[in-house]
KOLKOL-184095 format. One record per residue: x, y, z of N, C-alpha, C, O in turn. Coordinates in Angstrom, 1 decimal, padded with zeros to 4 digits. Layout:
+--------+--------+--------+--------+--------+--------+--------+--------+--------+--------+--------+--------+
:   n_c1 :   n_c2 :   n_c3 :  ca_c1 :  ca_c2 :  ca_c3 :   c_c1 :   c_c2 :   c_c3 :   o_c1 :   o_c2 :   o_c3 :
+--------+--------+--------+--------+--------+--------+--------+--------+--------+--------+--------+--------+
:      X :      Y :      Z :      X :      Y :      Z :      X :      Y :      Z :      X :      Y :      Z :
...
+--------+--------+--------+--------+--------+--------+--------+--------+--------+--------+--------+--------+
***
This chain:
+--------+--------+--------+--------+--------+--------+--------+--------+--------+--------+--------+--------+
:   n_c1 :   n_c2 :   n_c3 :  ca_c1 :  ca_c2 :  ca_c3 :   c_c1 :   c_c2 :   c_c3 :   o_c1 :   o_c2 :   o_c3 :
+--------+--------+--------+--------+--------+--------+--------+--------+--------+--------+--------+--------+
:  224.5 :  125.5 :  040.0 :  224.1 :  126.7 :  039.7 :  225.2 :  127.6 :  040.7 :  225.6 :  127.3 :  041.8 :
:  225.6 :  128.7 :  039.8 :  227.0 :  129.5 :  040.1 :  226.0 :  131.1 :  040.3 :  224.8 :  131.4 :  040.3 :
:  227.1 :  131.9 :  040.6 :  226.5 :  133.3 :  040.9 :  225.6 :  133.9 :  039.8 :  224.6 :  134.7 :  039.9 :
:  226.3 :  133.4 :  038.5 :  225.4 :  134.3 :  037.6 :  223.8 :  133.8 :  037.4 :  222.8 :  134.5 :  037.1 :
:  223.9 :  132.6 :  037.6 :  222.4 :  132.1 :  037.8 :  221.5 :  132.8 :  038.8 :  220.4 :  133.3 :  038.4 :
:  221.9 :  132.8 :  039.9 :  221.4 :  133.2 :  040.8 :  221.0 :  134.9 :  040.7 :  220.0 :  135.4 :  041.2 :
:  222.2 :  135.6 :  039.9 :  222.0 :  137.1 :  039.5 :  221.0 :  137.1 :  038.5 :  220.5 :  138.3 :  038.5 :
:  220.5 :  136.5 :  037.8 :  219.8 :  136.4 :  036.9 :  218.3 :  136.1 :  037.4 :  217.3 :  136.5 :  036.9 :
:  218.4 :  135.4 :  038.4 :  216.8 :  135.4 :  039.4 :  216.9 :  136.8 :  040.1 :  215.8 :  137.2 :  040.4 :
:  217.8 :  137.5 :  040.3 :  217.5 :  138.9 :  040.6 :  217.1 :  139.7 :  039.8 :  216.2 :  140.6 :  039.9 :
:  217.6 :  139.4 :  038.8 :  217.3 :  140.3 :  037.4 :  215.6 :  140.1 :  037.4 :  214.8 :  141.1 :  037.5 :
:  215.3 :  138.9 :  037.1 :  214.0 :  138.8 :  037.3 :  213.2 :  139.8 :  038.1 :  212.3 :  140.6 :  037.7 :
:  213.7 :  139.7 :  039.3 :  213.1 :  140.7 :  040.3 :  213.0 :  142.1 :  039.8 :  211.9 :  142.7 :  039.7 :
:  214.3 :  142.7 :  039.5 :  214.4 :  143.9 :  038.9 :  213.3 :  144.2 :  037.7 :  212.9 :  145.3 :  037.5 :
:  212.9 :  143.2 :  036.9 :  212.2 :  143.6 :  035.8 :  210.8 :  143.8 :  036.4 :  210.1 :  144.7 :  035.9 :
:  210.3 :  143.1 :  037.6 :  209.0 :  143.5 :  038.2 :  208.9 :  144.9 :  038.8 :  207.9 :  145.6 :  038.8 :
:  210.1 :  145.3 :  039.3 :  210.4 :  146.6 :  039.6 :  210.1 :  147.4 :  038.6 :  209.1 :  148.1 :  038.8 :
:  210.7 :  147.5 :  037.5 :  210.6 :  148.2 :  036.1 :  209.1 :  148.1 :  035.8 :  208.5 :  149.2 :  035.5 :
:  208.2 :  146.9 :  035.8 :  206.7 :  146.7 :  035.5 :  206.2 :  148.0 :  036.1 :  205.6 :  148.9 :  035.5 :
:  206.6 :  148.0 :  037.7 :  206.0 :  148.9 :  038.7 :  206.4 :  150.5 :  038.3 :  205.8 :  151.4 :  038.8 :
:  207.2 :  150.5 :  037.6 :  207.8 :  152.1 :  037.6 :  208.6 :  152.5 :  038.5 :  209.0 :  153.7 :  038.7 :
:  209.1 :  151.2 :  039.3 :  210.0 :  151.7 :  040.3 :  211.7 :  151.7 :  040.0 :  211.9 :  151.2 :  038.8 :
:  212.5 :  152.0 :  040.5 :  213.8 :  151.8 :  040.2 :  214.4 :  150.2 :  039.8 :  214.4 :  149.5 :  040.7 :
:  214.7 :  149.9 :  038.9 :  214.8 :  148.6 :  038.6 :  215.8 :  147.6 :  039.4 :  216.7 :  147.0 :  038.8 :
:  215.7 :  147.5 :  040.5 :  216.8 :  146.9 :  041.4 :  215.8 :  145.6 :  042.0 :  214.7 :  145.7 :  042.5 :
:  216.6 :  144.4 :  041.9 :  215.9 :  143.2 :  042.1 :  217.1 :  142.4 :  043.1 :  218.3 :  142.6 :  042.9 :
:  216.7 :  141.7 :  044.0 :  217.3 :  140.9 :  044.8 :  216.6 :  139.3 :  045.3 :  215.4 :  139.1 :  045.6 :
:  217.7 :  138.4 :  045.2 :  217.3 :  137.1 :  046.1 :  218.4 :  136.7 :  047.2 :  219.6 :  137.0 :  047.1 :
:  217.9 :  136.1 :  048.1 :  218.4 :  135.4 :  049.0 :  218.8 :  133.8 :  048.8 :  217.8 :  133.1 :  048.6 :
:  219.7 :  133.5 :  048.9 :  219.8 :  132.2 :  048.7 :  220.5 :  131.5 :  049.7 :  221.5 :  132.0 :  050.3 :
:  220.1 :  130.1 :  050.1 :  220.5 :  129.4 :  051.2 :  220.3 :  127.8 :  051.1 :  219.2 :  127.2 :  051.0 :
:  221.3 :  127.4 :  051.0 :  221.2 :  125.5 :  050.9 :  220.7 :  125.5 :  049.7 :  219.8 :  124.7 :  049.5 :
:  221.3 :  126.4 :  048.4 :  221.3 :  126.0 :  047.0 :  219.7 :  126.3 :  046.5 :  219.2 :  126.0 :  045.5 :
:  218.9 :  127.1 :  047.6 :  217.5 :  127.4 :  046.9 :  217.2 :  128.7 :  047.3 :  217.9 :  129.2 :  048.2 :
:  216.0 :  129.6 :  046.7 :  216.1 :  131.1 :  047.0 :  215.2 :  131.0 :  048.0 :  214.2 :  130.3 :  047.8 :
:  215.4 :  131.7 :  049.1 :  214.6 :  131.8 :  050.4 :  213.8 :  132.9 :  050.7 :  213.1 :  133.1 :  051.7 :
:  214.2 :  133.9 :  049.3 :  213.7 :  135.1 :  049.5 :  213.7 :  135.6 :  048.1 :  214.6 :  135.2 :  047.4 :
:  212.7 :  136.5 :  047.5 :  212.8 :  137.4 :  046.5 :  212.0 :  138.5 :  046.8 :  211.0 :  138.6 :  047.4 :
:  212.9 :  139.8 :  046.2 :  212.2 :  141.1 :  046.4 :  212.7 :  142.2 :  045.4 :  213.5 :  141.9 :  044.5 :
:  212.1 :  143.4 :  045.6 :  212.2 :  144.1 :  044.5 :  212.0 :  145.5 :  044.9 :  210.9 :  145.7 :  045.5 :
:  212.9 :  146.5 :  044.7 :  212.6 :  148.4 :  045.3 :  210.8 :  148.0 :  044.9 :  210.1 :  147.4 :  044.1 :
:  210.5 :  148.9 :  046.5 :  208.8 :  149.0 :  046.5 :  208.8 :  150.6 :  047.0 :  207.7 :  151.0 :  047.5 :
:  209.8 :  151.4 :  046.8 :  209.9 :  152.8 :  047.8 :  208.9 :  153.5 :  047.1 :  208.4 :  154.3 :  047.9 :
:  208.4 :  153.5 :  045.5 :  207.3 :  154.2 :  045.1 :  205.9 :  153.8 :  045.6 :  205.0 :  154.5 :  046.1 :
:  205.9 :  152.2 :  045.4 :  204.9 :  151.8 :  045.6 :  203.9 :  151.7 :  047.2 :  202.7 :  151.7 :  047.4 :
:  205.2 :  151.7 :  048.2 :  204.9 :  152.0 :  049.5 :  205.2 :  153.1 :  050.1 :  205.4 :  153.2 :  051.4 :
:  205.2 :  154.1 :  049.3 :  205.7 :  155.5 :  049.5 :  206.9 :  155.6 :  050.8 :  207.1 :  156.6 :  051.5 :
:  207.6 :  154.6 :  050.8 :  208.7 :  154.4 :  051.9 :  210.2 :  154.3 :  051.4 :  210.5 :  153.3 :  050.8 :
:  210.9 :  155.2 :  051.9 :  212.1 :  155.4 :  051.4 :  213.1 :  154.1 :  051.7 :  214.2 :  153.9 :  051.2 :
:  212.5 :  153.3 :  052.7 :  213.4 :  152.2 :  053.1 :  213.1 :  150.8 :  052.6 :  213.6 :  149.7 :  052.8 :
:  212.1 :  151.0 :  051.8 :  211.7 :  149.9 :  050.6 :  212.9 :  149.2 :  049.5 :  212.6 :  148.6 :  048.5 :
:  213.9 :  149.4 :  049.9 :  214.9 :  148.7 :  048.7 :  214.6 :  147.5 :  048.8 :  214.1 :  146.9 :  049.8 :
:  215.2 :  147.0 :  047.5 :  214.8 :  145.3 :  047.3 :  215.7 :  144.5 :  048.4 :  215.2 :  143.5 :  048.9 :
:  216.9 :  145.0 :  048.9 :  217.7 :  144.6 :  049.6 :  216.7 :  144.5 :  051.1 :  216.5 :  143.4 :  051.5 :
:  216.4 :  145.3 :  051.6 :  215.6 :  145.5 :  052.9 :  214.4 :  144.6 :  053.0 :  213.9 :  144.0 :  054.0 :
:  213.9 :  144.8 :  051.8 :  212.5 :  143.4 :  051.6 :  213.3 :  142.1 :  051.8 :  213.1 :  141.3 :  052.7 :
:  214.1 :  142.1 :  051.0 :  214.8 :  140.6 :  051.0 :  215.1 :  139.9 :  052.1 :  215.0 :  138.7 :  052.3 :
:  215.9 :  141.0 :  053.0 :  216.3 :  140.8 :  054.3 :  215.0 :  140.2 :  055.3 :  215.0 :  139.3 :  056.0 :
:  214.0 :  141.0 :  055.1 :  213.0 :  140.4 :  056.2 :  212.4 :  139.4 :  055.5 :  212.2 :  138.4 :  056.3 :
:  212.0 :  139.1 :  054.3 :  211.6 :  137.9 :  053.9 :  212.5 :  137.0 :  053.9 :  212.2 :  136.3 :  052.9 :
:  213.5 :  136.6 :  054.4 :  214.5 :  136.1 :  054.4 :  214.4 :  135.3 :  056.0 :  214.3 :  134.1 :  056.4 :
:  214.5 :  136.6 :  056.6 :  214.5 :  136.3 :  058.4 :  213.2 :  135.5 :  058.6 :  213.3 :  134.7 :  059.5 :
:  212.1 :  135.6 :  058.0 :  210.7 :  135.4 :  058.4 :  210.9 :  133.8 :  057.8 :  210.7 :  132.9 :  058.5 :
:  211.3 :  133.6 :  056.7 :  211.4 :  131.9 :  056.4 :  212.5 :  131.3 :  057.0 :  212.4 :  130.1 :  057.2 :
:  213.4 :  131.9 :  057.4 :  214.4 :  131.0 :  058.7 :  214.0 :  131.2 :  059.9 :  214.7 :  130.6 :  060.8 :
:  213.0 :  131.9 :  060.3 :  212.7 :  132.4 :  061.9 :  213.9 :  132.7 :  062.5 :  214.2 :  132.2 :  063.5 :
:  214.8 :  133.7 :  061.8 :  216.1 :  134.0 :  062.8 :  216.4 :  135.3 :  062.2 :  216.3 :  135.3 :  061.0 :
:  216.7 :  136.2 :  062.8 :  217.4 :  137.5 :  062.3 :  218.4 :  137.7 :  061.5 :  218.5 :  138.5 :  060.7 :
:  219.5 :  136.6 :  062.0 :  220.9 :  136.4 :  061.2 :  220.7 :  135.2 :  059.8 :  220.1 :  134.1 :  059.6 :
:  221.4 :  135.9 :  059.2 :  221.4 :  135.1 :  057.7 :  223.0 :  134.9 :  057.5 :  223.6 :  135.1 :  056.4 :
:  223.7 :  134.4 :  058.5 :  225.3 :  133.7 :  058.1 :  225.1 :  132.8 :  057.2 :  226.1 :  133.1 :  056.5 :
:  224.5 :  132.1 :  056.7 :  224.7 :  131.2 :  055.9 :  224.1 :  131.2 :  054.6 :  224.0 :  130.1 :  053.9 :
:  223.7 :  132.3 :  054.2 :  222.9 :  132.8 :  053.2 :  223.9 :  133.7 :  052.5 :  224.9 :  134.3 :  052.9 :
:  223.1 :  133.8 :  050.9 :  223.9 :  135.1 :  050.4 :  222.9 :  135.8 :  049.6 :  222.2 :  135.1 :  048.7 :
:  222.8 :  137.2 :  049.8 :  222.1 :  138.1 :  048.9 :  222.8 :  138.3 :  047.7 :  224.0 :  138.4 :  047.6 :
:  222.0 :  138.2 :  046.6 :  222.2 :  138.7 :  045.2 :  221.3 :  139.8 :  045.1 :  220.2 :  139.8 :  045.5 :
:  222.0 :  141.0 :  044.5 :  221.2 :  142.4 :  044.2 :  221.8 :  142.8 :  043.2 :  223.0 :  142.8 :  043.2 :
:  221.1 :  143.2 :  042.3 :  221.2 :  143.6 :  040.9 :  222.3 :  145.1 :  041.1 :  223.3 :  145.3 :  040.3 :
:  222.0 :  145.8 :  042.1 :  222.9 :  147.1 :  042.5 :  223.4 :  147.1 :  043.6 :  222.8 :  146.6 :  044.5 :
:  224.9 :  147.6 :  043.7 :  225.7 :  147.7 :  045.1 :  224.5 :  148.5 :  045.9 :  223.7 :  149.4 :  045.5 :
:  224.6 :  147.7 :  047.3 :  223.8 :  148.3 :  048.2 :  224.2 :  149.6 :  048.4 :  225.4 :  149.9 :  048.1 :
:  223.4 :  150.3 :  048.9 :  223.2 :  152.0 :  049.8 :  224.0 :  151.8 :  051.1 :  224.2 :  150.6 :  051.3 :
:  224.3 :  152.4 :  051.9 :  224.6 :  152.4 :  053.0 :  223.7 :  152.0 :  053.9 :  224.0 :  151.1 :  054.7 :
:  222.5 :  152.5 :  053.8 :  221.4 :  151.7 :  054.8 :  221.2 :  150.3 :  054.6 :  221.1 :  149.6 :  055.5 :
:  221.3 :  149.9 :  053.5 :  221.4 :  148.3 :  053.2 :  222.3 :  147.6 :  053.6 :  222.1 :  146.4 :  054.1 :
:  223.9 :  148.4 :  053.3 :  224.7 :  147.8 :  054.1 :  224.8 :  147.6 :  055.6 :  225.2 :  146.6 :  056.2 :
:  224.4 :  148.8 :  056.1 :  223.9 :  148.7 :  057.5 :  222.9 :  147.4 :  058.1 :  223.2 :  146.8 :  059.2 :
:  221.9 :  147.2 :  057.3 :  221.1 :  146.3 :  057.7 :  221.9 :  144.9 :  057.6 :  221.9 :  144.1 :  058.5 :
:  222.7 :  144.8 :  056.2 :  223.2 :  143.4 :  055.8 :  224.2 :  143.1 :  057.0 :  224.3 :  142.0 :  057.4 :
:  225.0 :  144.2 :  057.8 :  225.7 :  144.0 :  058.7 :  225.2 :  143.5 :  060.0 :  225.9 :  142.8 :  060.8 :
:  223.6 :  143.8 :  060.3 :  223.3 :  143.5 :  061.4 :  222.6 :  142.1 :  061.3 :  222.4 :  141.4 :  062.3 :
:  222.3 :  141.4 :  059.8 :  221.8 :  140.5 :  059.7 :  222.7 :  139.2 :  059.7 :  222.2 :  138.1 :  059.5 :
:  224.4 :  139.5 :  059.8 :  225.5 :  138.7 :  059.6 :  225.5 :  138.1 :  058.1 :  226.2 :  137.2 :  057.9 :
:  224.8 :  138.6 :  057.0 :  224.8 :  138.0 :  055.8 :  226.4 :  137.5 :  055.6 :  227.4 :  138.2 :  055.8 :
:  226.4 :  135.9 :  055.0 :  227.5 :  135.1 :  054.9 :  228.4 :  136.1 :  053.5 :  229.6 :  136.4 :  053.4 :
:  227.5 :  136.3 :  052.7 :  227.7 :  136.8 :  051.4 :  227.1 :  137.9 :  050.7 :  225.9 :  137.8 :  051.0 :
:  227.4 :  139.0 :  049.8 :  226.7 :  139.7 :  049.2 :  227.4 :  139.7 :  047.6 :  228.5 :  140.2 :  047.3 :
:  226.6 :  139.3 :  046.9 :  227.2 :  139.3 :  045.5 :  226.0 :  140.5 :  044.7 :  224.8 :  140.3 :  044.7 :
:  226.8 :  141.5 :  044.2 :  226.1 :  142.3 :  043.3 :  226.6 :  142.6 :  042.0 :  227.8 :  142.4 :  041.6 :
:  225.5 :  143.1 :  041.2 :  225.7 :  143.4 :  039.7 :  226.6 :  144.8 :  039.3 :  227.7 :  144.8 :  038.9 :
:  225.7 :  146.0 :  039.5 :  226.1 :  147.2 :  039.1 :  226.9 :  148.0 :  040.4 :  226.4 :  148.2 :  041.5 :
:  227.8 :  148.3 :  040.0 :  228.2 :  149.4 :  041.2 :  227.5 :  150.6 :  041.1 :  227.0 :  151.0 :  040.0 :
:  227.3 :  151.4 :  042.3 :  226.9 :  152.7 :  042.4 :  227.8 :  153.8 :  042.8 :  228.0 :  153.9 :  044.0 :
:  228.4 :  154.6 :  042.0 :  229.5 :  155.4 :  042.1 :  228.9 :  156.8 :  042.9 :  229.8 :  157.6 :  043.4 :
:  227.9 :  157.0 :  043.0 :  226.9 :  158.0 :  043.7 :  226.5 :  157.7 :  045.4 :  226.6 :  158.4 :  046.4 :
:  225.9 :  156.2 :  045.3 :  225.4 :  156.0 :  046.6 :  225.8 :  154.7 :  047.1 :  225.3 :  154.4 :  048.2 :
:  226.4 :  154.0 :  046.6 :  227.1 :  152.4 :  047.1 :  227.9 :  152.8 :  048.1 :  228.4 :  153.9 :  048.3 :
:  228.0 :  151.6 :  049.1 :  228.3 :  151.7 :  050.4 :  229.5 :  151.6 :  050.0 :  230.0 :  152.3 :  051.0 :
:  230.4 :  151.4 :  049.3 :  231.8 :  151.3 :  048.7 :  232.2 :  152.7 :  048.9 :  233.3 :  152.8 :  049.3 :
:  231.5 :  153.8 :  048.6 :  231.9 :  155.2 :  048.2 :  232.5 :  155.8 :  049.8 :  233.1 :  156.8 :  050.0 :
:  232.0 :  155.0 :  050.9 :  232.3 :  155.4 :  052.3 :  233.6 :  154.9 :  052.8 :  233.9 :  153.7 :  052.6 :
:  234.4 :  155.6 :  053.2 :  235.7 :  154.8 :  054.2 :  235.5 :  153.8 :  055.1 :  236.4 :  153.0 :  055.5 :
:  234.4 :  153.8 :  055.5 :  234.0 :  153.1 :  056.8 :  233.5 :  151.7 :  056.4 :  232.5 :  151.6 :  055.7 :
:  234.0 :  150.7 :  056.9 :  233.6 :  149.5 :  056.6 :  232.4 :  148.9 :  057.0 :  232.6 :  148.2 :  058.0 :
:  231.0 :  149.0 :  056.5 :  229.7 :  149.2 :  057.0 :  229.4 :  147.3 :  057.2 :  228.5 :  147.0 :  057.9 :
:  230.0 :  146.4 :  056.5 :  229.3 :  145.4 :  056.6 :  230.0 :  144.4 :  057.7 :  230.9 :  144.8 :  058.3 :
:  229.4 :  143.1 :  057.8 :  230.0 :  142.3 :  058.9 :  231.8 :  142.0 :  058.5 :  232.3 :  142.1 :  057.4 :
:  232.4 :  141.7 :  059.8 :  233.7 :  141.3 :  059.1 :  233.9 :  139.8 :  058.5 :  235.0 :  139.4 :  058.0 :
:  232.8 :  139.1 :  058.6 :  233.1 :  138.0 :  058.1 :  232.3 :  137.8 :  056.7 :  232.4 :  136.7 :  056.1 :
:  231.5 :  139.2 :  056.0 :  230.8 :  138.8 :  054.8 :  231.7 :  139.1 :  054.1 :  232.5 :  140.0 :  054.3 :
:  231.8 :  138.1 :  052.8 :  232.2 :  138.2 :  051.6 :  231.6 :  138.9 :  050.6 :  230.4 :  138.7 :  050.3 :
:  232.3 :  139.8 :  050.0 :  231.5 :  140.6 :  048.7 :  232.2 :  140.3 :  047.6 :  233.4 :  140.3 :  047.3 :
:  231.0 :  140.1 :  046.7 :  231.9 :  139.7 :  045.3 :  231.0 :  140.8 :  044.0 :  229.8 :  140.8 :  043.9 :
:  231.8 :  141.6 :  043.3 :  230.9 :  142.7 :  042.7 :  231.3 :  142.4 :  041.0 :  232.3 :  142.0 :  040.5 :
:  230.2 :  142.9 :  040.5 :  230.2 :  143.0 :  038.8 :  229.7 :  141.6 :  038.2 :  230.2 :  141.2 :  037.2 :
:  229.0 :  141.0 :  038.7 :  228.5 :  139.7 :  038.2 :  226.8 :  140.1 :  037.4 :  225.7 :  140.4 :  037.8 :
:  227.5 :  139.8 :  036.4 :  226.5 :  140.3 :  035.4 :  226.3 :  141.8 :  035.2 :  225.2 :  142.3 :  034.9 :
:  227.2 :  142.5 :  035.3 :  227.2 :  144.1 :  035.4 :  226.7 :  144.5 :  034.1 :  226.1 :  145.5 :  034.3 :
:  226.8 :  144.1 :  032.9 :  226.4 :  144.9 :  031.8 :  224.9 :  144.8 :  031.7 :  224.2 :  145.7 :  031.2 :
:  224.4 :  143.5 :  032.3 :  222.8 :  143.5 :  032.3 :  222.2 :  144.1 :  033.5 :  221.0 :  144.3 :  033.4 :
:  222.8 :  144.5 :  034.7 :  222.3 :  145.1 :  035.6 :  222.4 :  146.5 :  035.5 :  221.5 :  147.3 :  035.9 :
:  223.5 :  147.0 :  035.0 :  223.7 :  148.5 :  034.4 :  222.9 :  149.1 :  033.6 :  222.5 :  150.3 :  033.6 :
:  222.7 :  148.0 :  032.6 :  221.8 :  148.2 :  031.3 :  220.3 :  148.5 :  031.6 :  219.6 :  149.3 :  030.9 :
:  220.0 :  147.6 :  032.5 :  218.4 :  148.1 :  032.8 :  218.1 :  149.0 :  033.7 :  216.9 :  149.5 :  033.7 :
:  219.2 :  149.6 :  034.6 :  218.9 :  150.9 :  035.0 :  219.3 :  152.1 :  034.0 :  218.5 :  153.1 :  033.9 :
:  220.1 :  152.1 :  033.4 :  220.4 :  153.1 :  032.1 :  219.2 :  153.1 :  031.4 :  218.6 :  154.2 :  031.0 :
:  218.8 :  152.1 :  031.2 :  217.5 :  152.3 :  030.1 :  216.4 :  152.8 :  031.2 :  215.8 :  153.8 :  030.9 :
:  216.0 :  152.4 :  032.3 :  215.0 :  153.4 :  032.9 :  215.2 :  154.7 :  033.4 :  214.2 :  155.4 :  033.5 :
:  216.6 :  155.2 :  033.7 :  217.0 :  156.6 :  034.0 :  217.0 :  157.4 :  032.9 :  216.8 :  158.6 :  033.1 :
:  217.1 :  156.7 :  031.5 :  217.0 :  157.7 :  030.4 :  215.4 :  158.1 :  029.9 :  215.1 :  159.1 :  029.3 :
:  214.7 :  156.9 :  030.1 :  213.5 :  157.0 :  029.8 :  212.5 :  158.2 :  030.9 :  211.4 :  158.6 :  030.6 :
:  213.4 :  158.6 :  032.0 :  212.8 :  159.8 :  032.6 :  213.3 :  160.7 :  032.5 :  212.8 :  161.7 :  033.1 :
:  214.2 :  161.0 :  031.7 :  214.9 :  162.6 :  031.0 :  214.0 :  162.8 :  030.1 :  214.1 :  163.9 :  029.4 :
+--------+--------+--------+--------+--------+--------+--------+--------+--------+--------+--------+--------+
***
């Protein structure tokens, strides 16, 4: 199983967000070749601006592992994490972050400050057309 396989699992989660009329962002955390956490945006459902897919996934993964550190894990997320989520990723010391679509307005790479843990590896653009297409479809339906 490769990054595309796991990103497709994150896309399933994004689809769940879309069904709830949430911004369709999905995430999975993988450790040891298996998914230990699945999540999607719940900001509208929970009326909570911090309920991003990544934040939900970090909490679920930490609970699964009974550890706040995720250094042997990979986060797969359909949209580039925002500054808040990148900050949380720093504290989890996540080993890898793999994301699909870039976020030119709110993505963490828009800042000049390196927000991630120094050992975190970042891979971008995995299944980007599918990830960005889902977001574009959602936002065009809102206009």
